[in-house]
C-alpha positions, -999 to +999 in steps of 0.1 A: +000-002+000+027+023+006+046+017-024+012+021-044+007+055-026+041+066-033+037+061-068+005+081-070+021+111-055+052+107-078+028+106-108+008+135-095+037+156-089+051+149-121+017+162-140+016+191-116+052+204-129+041+193-166+008+211-165+021+248-169+042+238-198+015+218-214-008+249-211+016+273-224+022+252-256-015+249-261-023+286-252-020+298-290-039+268-301-071+282-277-079+310-300-103+301-332-107+333-350-093+369-352-117+398-346-098+425-371-111+462-367-102+487-395-111+523-400-117+542-431-083+558-437-066+555-471-042+541-479-042+521-447-077+508-457-095+516-488-132+506-485-146+521-518-136+533-556-112+517-578-085+510-556-107+495-529-093+464-511-058+477-522-049+496-489-018+484-469-038+471-440-064+455-460-037+435-479-018+429-448-050+413-431-057+392-462-022+379-461-022+372-422-055+354-429-038+332-458-009+323-435-031+312-407-057+292-426-070+272-393-085+304-381-118+322-391-116+360-392-140+387-387-135+427-397-155+453-381-152+490-398-153+515-371-144+547-362-106+554-348-121+568-314-143+537-309-115+515-317-092+532-289-118+529-265-125+495-272-086+489-266-088+506-231-122+484-224-102+450-231-126+441-259-106+413-280-096+429-311-067+435-336-057+465-355-034+456-382-012+489-390+000+504-355+030+522-347+054+496-333+060+496-294+083+469-279+066+475-245+030+462-240+002+488-227-032+485-237-020+467-266+004+439-274+022+442-308+035+416-331+072+419-343+076+448-368+056+442-402+069+470-423+083+506-418+070+539-428+090+571-436+085+600-411+056+620-408+056+653-428+035+682-436+008+678-465-002+714-476-007+734-509+021+747-531+014+781-526+012+778-486+045+756-488+068+786-500+054+805-475+060+778-446+093+774-460+104+810-461+091+815-423+101+780-408+130+764-428+136+736-452+129+712-441+103+728-420+105+733-381+075+720-368+078+735-333+082+770-354+052+764-376+028+747-350+028+784-331+026+805-363-011+818-364-009+826-400-015+784-407-043+763-395-036+728-387-062+700-391-061+663-384-084+635-378-096+629-345-080+609-324-049+607-341-015+608-322+020+615-337+044+598-315+075+613-327+062+648-325+036+644-303+056+666-273+057+692-298+020+692-305+015+691-266+034+721-258+017+741-281-020+735-266-018+761-243-009+787-266-037+804-288-031+785-321-058+774-346-063+734-350-090+717-362-100+680-351-120+662-379-144+638-365-165+610-384-159+584-416-129+592-439-112+615-420-079+614-436-093+621-471-118+650-456-087+668-442-070+669-476-101+682-493-106+709-466-067+719-474-077+721-511-107+743-502-086+765-480-107+757-449-073+749-432-038+751-443-019+719-436-020+685-418+006+661-404+006+625-420+027+599-438+038+608-476+015+577-486-011+598-480-001+623-505+006+594-528-028+582-524-041+618-534-018+616-565-031+583-574-067+593-572-066+628-589-049+632-622-040+671-609-034+678-573-021+710-557-009+693-527+028+690-519+046+669-491+073+686-470+099+673-447+098+681-409+134+687-396+125+671-363+121+637-378+142+639-410+159+608-418+140+588-393+116+560-401+086+543-380+083+506-376+045+491-381+033+463-363-001+444-360-018+452-323-041+434-303-059+438-272-035+431-242-055+398-229-051+360-229-067+363-263-047+390-275-016+375-265-023+340-282-030+358-315+001+378-314+023+346-308+004+327-338+012+361-361+046+361-351+051+324-356+042+329-392+055+364-397+086+354-415+062+343-442+042+374-440+069+398-444+080+384-478+047+374-493+046+386-529+015+402-522+022+421-491+054+434-512+035+442-539+009+468-521+042+481-504+055+488-535+024+503-550+023+531-518+058+536-510+085+560-531+118+550-532+140+572-508+164+591-533+189+597-502+185+561-484+179+538-514+152+515-528+121+508-504+126+469-508+165+470-497+155+496-467+128+470-457+153+442-456+177+463-437+153+479-411+126+450-407+138+416-420+173+414-404+157+420-369+151+386-371+175+370-394 
């Protein structure tokens, strides 16, 4: 009886030691679907028109889904402010195009998927001459943002990590700025610049590239910002920092080497990102700045 009891106790101890490891190994398989949230913000997501479905994030979702066929997927179109609120409330969801942050917060993020050239100024050709005359070339944002001659507009809920401190410091001063709410905010901001309701916005150059692709003739130009010139921004997939979100990110990271080099994903990156005359072709920079991180 004593020998039998000792055997049972030994087996129980072994099982208890193994259970955490088994649970950890099985955690990624515990999820059965991915809930994608997207917003109407070309060229990240393009929901209408001849380029519908050809947004960077649209194709990234397609490619992730193709490399994780065992998971079903859902897509929900929501305003950016609603997406942010749901992350704060720990709703299980993933947003495909976030700025990469290695330390989890409200979201946990995949390893980097691609990179962006830094934010710059989008304005009209006429206004660009006055901006450069007063605030330099490249433009000093800290100087421009306090210039009451120019009105700044941006989509409500939009944040600019690399220059947010500059914007926040100027909040207390009497400057003019407009936050646009509702659908298609990024495109609406460009329309407001063209109609001279505002003078400039901050965004990636790919938004200007989208305007050029959509309009045969455009009066908009893209200007570099002195504070971020030469930098780059890593993109990643972000999920709610819950057990579900961590499991999804673990699954995505598992197939990320294939996702990064998927021909369809590379095609859409080539569609929206111009080569940098100073740094080199986007594909080579992608290899250097993103791929080599895990090679």
